[in-house]
matplotlib code that plots the C-alpha trace (Angstrom):
import matplotlib.pyplot as plt

x = [102.2, 104.7, 107.4, 110.3, 108.4, 107.3, 110.8, 112.2, 109.3, 109.6, 113.4, 113.0, 110.3, 112.2, 115.3, 113.3, 111.6, 115.0, 115.8, 112.7, 113.6, 117.1, 115.6, 113.1, 115.9, 117.6, 114.3, 114.1, 117.7, 117.1, 113.9, 115.7, 118.0, 115.5, 116.0, 114.0, 117.1, 116.8, 119.5, 117.8, 114.4, 115.8, 117.6, 114.5, 112.5, 115.0, 114.7, 110.9, 111.3, 113.6, 111.2, 108.3, 110.6, 111.6, 107.9, 107.2, 110.0, 108.5, 105.0, 106.5, 108.1, 104.7, 103.1, 105.8, 105.4, 101.7, 101.8, 99.5, 99.8, 99.2, 99.0, 101.5, 98.8, 98.1, 100.8, 101.8, 98.4, 97.0, 99.8, 98.8, 95.1, 95.7, 97.8, 94.7, 92.8, 92.3, 92.4, 90.9, 93.0, 95.9, 97.0, 95.8, 95.7, 99.1, 98.0, 95.4, 93.2, 95.1, 98.5, 97.4, 96.1, 99.4, 101.5, 99.4, 100.2, 103.9, 103.5, 101.9, 104.8, 107.4, 105.7, 105.9, 109.5, 110.5, 108.7, 108.6, 112.2, 112.0, 109.4, 110.4, 109.5, 107.2, 109.1, 105.9, 104.5, 107.8, 108.1, 104.4, 104.9, 108.2, 106.5, 104.1, 106.7, 107.3, 103.5, 103.4, 106.4, 104.8, 101.4, 103.2, 105.2, 101.9, 100.4, 103.5, 103.4, 99.7, 100.3, 103.1, 101.2, 98.3, 100.6, 102.8, 102.4, 101.0]
y = [113.5, 116.0, 117.6, 115.5, 112.2, 113.3, 114.3, 110.9, 109.0, 111.1, 110.6, 106.8, 106.6, 108.7, 106.6, 103.4, 105.0, 105.7, 102.0, 101.1, 103.4, 101.9, 98.4, 99.7, 101.0, 97.6, 96.0, 98.6, 97.8, 94.1, 94.5, 96.3, 93.3, 90.7, 87.3, 84.1, 82.2, 80.8, 83.1, 86.2, 85.1, 84.3, 87.6, 89.6, 87.4, 88.1, 91.9, 91.6, 89.7, 92.5, 95.2, 93.8, 93.2, 96.9, 97.9, 95.6, 97.2, 100.6, 99.4, 97.9, 101.3, 102.9, 100.2, 100.4, 104.2, 103.9, 100.6, 98.8, 95.2, 92.4, 88.8, 86.3, 84.5, 86.4, 89.0, 90.0, 90.4, 92.0, 94.6, 95.7, 95.7, 97.7, 100.3, 101.1, 102.1, 105.7, 105.3, 108.4, 109.8, 107.4, 107.9, 108.4, 105.7, 105.1, 103.1, 103.8, 100.8, 100.5, 100.5, 98.0, 95.6, 95.9, 95.4, 92.3, 90.9, 91.5, 89.9, 86.8, 86.6, 86.9, 84.1, 81.8, 82.9, 82.1, 78.8, 77.1, 75.9, 73.4, 75.2, 77.0, 80.7, 81.7, 84.2, 85.9, 86.4, 87.7, 90.2, 91.3, 91.9, 93.7, 95.9, 97.1, 98.1, 101.6, 102.4, 100.8, 102.9, 106.1, 105.3, 104.6, 107.9, 109.8, 107.8, 108.5, 112.2, 112.4, 110.4, 112.7, 115.8, 114.6, 113.8, 116.9, 119.0, 122.5]
z = [127.4, 128.7, 126.5, 127.7, 127.3, 123.9, 122.8, 123.8, 122.1, 118.9, 118.8, 119.2, 116.6, 114.0, 114.6, 114.0, 111.0, 109.5, 109.9, 108.0, 105.2, 104.9, 104.7, 102.2, 100.0, 100.1, 98.9, 96.1, 95.1, 95.1, 93.1, 90.3, 89.9, 90.9, 89.3, 89.9, 91.2, 94.7, 96.1, 94.8, 96.1, 99.5, 99.7, 98.9, 101.3, 104.0, 103.5, 103.6, 106.9, 108.2, 107.1, 109.1, 112.1, 112.0, 111.8, 114.8, 116.8, 116.2, 117.2, 120.4, 121.2, 121.1, 123.1, 125.8, 126.0, 126.7, 128.6, 126.2, 127.4, 124.9, 125.9, 124.3, 122.3, 119.2, 120.1, 116.6, 115.1, 118.2, 118.2, 114.7, 115.6, 118.7, 116.9, 114.8, 118.0, 119.1, 122.9, 124.5, 127.3, 126.4, 122.8, 119.3, 116.7, 115.0, 112.0, 109.4, 108.3, 105.0, 106.7, 109.2, 106.5, 104.6, 107.7, 108.5, 105.1, 105.8, 109.2, 107.6, 105.1, 107.9, 109.8, 106.7, 106.1, 109.6, 110.0, 106.6, 106.7, 103.9, 101.7, 98.5, 98.4, 95.5, 93.4, 92.1, 95.6, 96.8, 93.9, 94.4, 98.1, 97.5, 95.0, 97.6, 100.2, 98.8, 99.2, 102.6, 103.8, 102.3, 104.0, 107.3, 107.1, 106.8, 109.7, 111.9, 111.2, 112.0, 115.2, 116.4, 115.5, 117.7, 120.6, 120.4, 123.5, 122.8]

ax = plt.figure().add_subplot(projection="3d")
ax.plot(x, y, z, "-o")
ax.set_aspect("equal")
plt.show()
């Protein structure tokens, strides 16, 4: 990757990472005042949905930069799986196994949140997943720095 392409990609990824962190801070704020009322559960669920969506946008930026095509069927889970791959001559892996597993858990939650219109959200499951988001963000930040270091032109 040449210096100009790297600079653009790095700027895009860092901007998207800042978005992730802002959403993560909202989740932390809501966790500290978390109550089991439906509105509080829905609010925290919405922020978890937003967090995964922000991660997915960042993964899409990487895929676009390296022209990694993913078919429509299984798109979301394939994107995570593919970002774990080190593709010689194309790009290094972006995600560690741990981060990929955690993002897949967020992905599954987002799917339920989007498609279970009449279902009640489980406050305990929401709180447990929200409690993991700080670690997920820290793990991802390490993954991102490792990825960029391996791509950085010498």
